[in-house]
MDAnalysis code that builds the backbone (N, CA, C; Angstrom):
import MDAnalysis as mda
import numpy as np

u = mda.Universe.empty(192, n_residues=64, atom_resindex=np.repeat(np.arange(64), 3), trajectory=True)
u.add_TopologyAttr("name", ["N", "CA", "C"] * 64)
u.add_TopologyAttr("resid", np.arange(1, 65))
u.add_TopologyAttr("resname", ["MET", "GLN", "GLU", "LEU", "GLU", "GLU", "ALA", "ARG", "ILE", "THR", "CYS", "PRO", "TYR", "CYS", "ALA", "GLU", "MET", "LEU", "VAL", "LEU", "LEU", "LEU", "ASP", "CYS", "SER", "ALA", "ASP", "ASP", "GLN", "ALA", "TYR", "PHE", "GLU", "ASP", "CYS", "GLN", "VAL", "CYS", "CYS", "ARG", "PRO", "ILE", "HIS", "ILE", "SER", "TYR", "ALA", "MET", "ASP", "SER", "GLU", "GLY", "MET", "PRO", "VAL", "ASP", "LEU", "VAL", "ALA", "ARG", "ARG", "ASP", "ASP", "GLU"])
u.atoms.positions = np.array([
    [161.007, 100.135, 110.207],
    [160.003, 99.904, 109.183],
    [160.144, 100.954, 108.088],
    [160.103, 100.523, 106.849],
    [160.249, 101.427, 105.719],
    [158.910, 102.088, 105.416],
    [158.952, 103.416, 105.245],
    [157.743, 104.167, 104.921],
    [157.771, 104.519, 103.442],
    [156.716, 104.144, 102.726],
    [156.622, 104.436, 101.306],
    [155.440, 105.361, 101.044],
    [155.644, 106.299, 100.142],
    [154.603, 107.247, 99.756],
    [154.396, 107.119, 98.251],
    [153.155, 106.976, 97.824],
    [152.857, 106.872, 96.401],
    [152.868, 108.264, 95.774],
    [153.472, 108.364, 94.595],
    [153.517, 109.633, 93.861],
    [153.295, 109.349, 92.383],
    [152.722, 110.312, 91.694],
    [152.495, 110.183, 90.255],
    [153.365, 111.194, 89.525],
    [153.973, 110.733, 88.440],
    [154.776, 111.607, 87.594],
    [154.386, 111.358, 86.139],
    [154.799, 112.256, 85.275],
    [154.637, 112.076, 83.842],
    [156.009, 111.786, 83.259],
    [156.111, 110.733, 82.476],
    [157.381, 110.394, 81.855],
    [157.806, 111.545, 80.940],
    [159.030, 112.036, 81.090],
    [159.480, 113.144, 80.247],
    [159.766, 112.728, 78.799],
    [159.710, 111.445, 78.502],
    [159.932, 110.952, 77.140],
    [158.613, 110.677, 76.427],
    [157.797, 109.789, 77.008],
    [156.584, 109.333, 76.316],
    [155.297, 109.969, 76.849],
    [155.398, 110.749, 77.914],
    [154.267, 111.488, 78.507],
    [153.219, 110.593, 79.181],
    [153.555, 109.345, 79.433],
    [152.638, 108.466, 80.170],
    [152.674, 108.792, 81.658],
    [151.548, 108.648, 82.324],
    [151.461, 108.839, 83.763],
    [151.991, 107.582, 84.453],
    [152.923, 107.769, 85.390],
    [153.542, 106.656, 86.099],
    [153.334, 106.813, 87.600],
    [153.274, 105.696, 88.292],
    [153.147, 105.691, 89.744],
    [154.480, 105.216, 90.325],
    [155.019, 105.999, 91.263],
    [156.262, 105.655, 91.951],
    [155.974, 105.431, 93.423],
    [156.791, 104.638, 94.070],
    [156.779, 104.510, 95.519],
    [158.044, 105.174, 96.034],
    [157.885, 106.259, 96.779],
    [159.012, 107.024, 97.299],
    [159.325, 106.580, 98.724],
    [160.601, 106.381, 99.000],
    [161.064, 105.970, 100.328],
    [161.157, 107.210, 101.217],
    [160.271, 107.314, 102.196],
    [160.237, 108.477, 103.090],
    [161.063, 108.263, 104.350],
    [161.756, 107.146, 104.456],
    [162.548, 106.887, 105.654],
    [163.953, 107.471, 105.547],
    [164.298, 108.051, 104.408],
    [165.629, 108.626, 104.191],
    [165.498, 110.113, 103.868],
    [166.632, 110.798, 103.844],
    [166.633, 112.219, 103.492],
    [166.426, 112.393, 101.990],
    [166.772, 113.582, 101.491],
    [166.624, 113.888, 100.080],
    [167.245, 112.788, 99.220],
    [166.620, 112.529, 98.065],
    [167.080, 111.437, 97.229],
    [167.136, 111.840, 95.763],
    [168.010, 111.180, 95.035],
    [168.107, 111.315, 93.578],
    [168.547, 109.960, 93.035],
    [167.856, 109.481, 92.034],
    [168.165, 108.175, 91.459],
    [167.549, 108.072, 90.069],
    [167.909, 107.027, 89.330],
    [167.331, 106.762, 88.019],
    [166.369, 105.595, 88.126],
    [165.261, 105.729, 87.407],
    [164.288, 104.650, 87.324],
    [163.805, 104.595, 85.881],
    [163.728, 103.393, 85.323],
    [163.261, 103.256, 83.945],
    [161.756, 103.439, 83.865],
    [161.319, 104.101, 82.792],
    [159.882, 104.259, 82.544],
    [159.261, 102.877, 82.377],
    [158.104, 102.669, 82.960],
    [157.420, 101.380, 82.887],
    [156.800, 101.142, 81.513],
    [156.722, 102.211, 80.689],
    [156.113, 102.095, 79.365],
    [157.167, 102.071, 78.261],
    [158.026, 103.099, 78.210],
    [158.999, 103.198, 77.113],
    [160.398, 102.715, 77.502],
    [160.612, 102.375, 78.769],
    [161.867, 101.804, 79.284],
    [163.060, 102.752, 79.241],
    [162.844, 104.039, 79.081],
    [163.960, 104.987, 79.059],
    [164.240, 105.465, 80.481],
    [165.511, 105.828, 80.768],
    [165.892, 106.198, 82.145],
    [165.417, 107.596, 82.531],
    [164.721, 107.682, 83.655],
    [164.214, 108.952, 84.189],
    [164.997, 109.273, 85.449],
    [165.496, 110.498, 85.528],
    [166.196, 110.945, 86.736],
    [165.138, 111.488, 87.693],
    [164.970, 110.822, 88.817],
    [163.991, 111.194, 89.843],
    [164.735, 111.859, 90.985],
    [164.238, 113.005, 91.444],
    [164.818, 113.626, 92.636],
    [163.695, 114.254, 93.456],
    [163.890, 114.239, 94.772],
    [162.930, 114.878, 95.667],
    [163.585, 115.176, 97.001],
    [163.008, 116.135, 97.691],
    [163.464, 116.526, 99.018],
    [162.404, 116.101, 100.028],
    [162.816, 116.040, 101.280],
    [161.882, 115.696, 102.351],
    [161.594, 116.949, 103.182],
    [160.327, 117.169, 103.541],
    [160.000, 118.312, 104.389],
    [160.219, 117.960, 105.861],
    [159.939, 118.887, 106.739],
    [160.191, 118.688, 108.173],
    [159.309, 117.593, 108.788],
    [158.224, 117.228, 108.117],
    [157.333, 116.174, 108.612],
    [157.637, 114.818, 107.974],
    [158.710, 114.752, 107.170],
    [159.093, 113.498, 106.553],
    [158.302, 113.132, 105.317],
    [157.702, 114.137, 104.667],
    [156.948, 113.892, 103.444],
    [157.729, 114.412, 102.243],
    [157.651, 113.715, 101.097],
    [158.392, 114.152, 99.916],
    [157.805, 115.427, 99.313],
    [158.691, 116.348, 98.953],
    [158.306, 117.597, 98.282],
    [159.283, 117.832, 97.136],
    [158.939, 118.733, 96.255],
    [159.806, 119.102, 95.127],
    [160.195, 117.896, 94.282],
    [159.233, 117.036, 93.996],
    [159.484, 115.868, 93.154],
    [159.712, 116.319, 91.719],
    [160.837, 115.905, 91.145],
    [161.190, 116.271, 89.778],
    [161.544, 115.014, 89.003],
    [160.995, 114.895, 87.799],
    [161.314, 113.794, 86.890],
    [161.882, 114.399, 85.614],
    [163.146, 114.074, 85.330],
    [163.831, 114.654, 84.165],
    [164.347, 113.555, 83.248],
    [164.560, 113.960, 82.006],
    [165.202, 113.078, 81.041],
    [166.652, 112.838, 81.467],
    [167.203, 111.743, 81.042],
    [168.602, 111.411, 81.350],
    [169.565, 112.431, 80.756],
    [169.215, 113.046, 79.643],
    [170.111, 113.980, 78.965],
    [169.905, 115.451, 79.348],
    [169.116, 115.726, 80.348],
    [168.884, 117.110, 80.803],
    [169.916, 117.528, 81.825],
])
């Protein structure tokens, strides 16, 4: 069963608050997701702690 955790980030382009669903069934992750408002690519990365919860969530611009 896939475990999802809701997280909120601020788009590094348009500054809108966005809601993400993070997959907690895997180890550390990094991927691109388009902003739901301005459609620009956001680089999302996070690590998993020892209890399987996401920590160190970072949302960066594609050009950073």
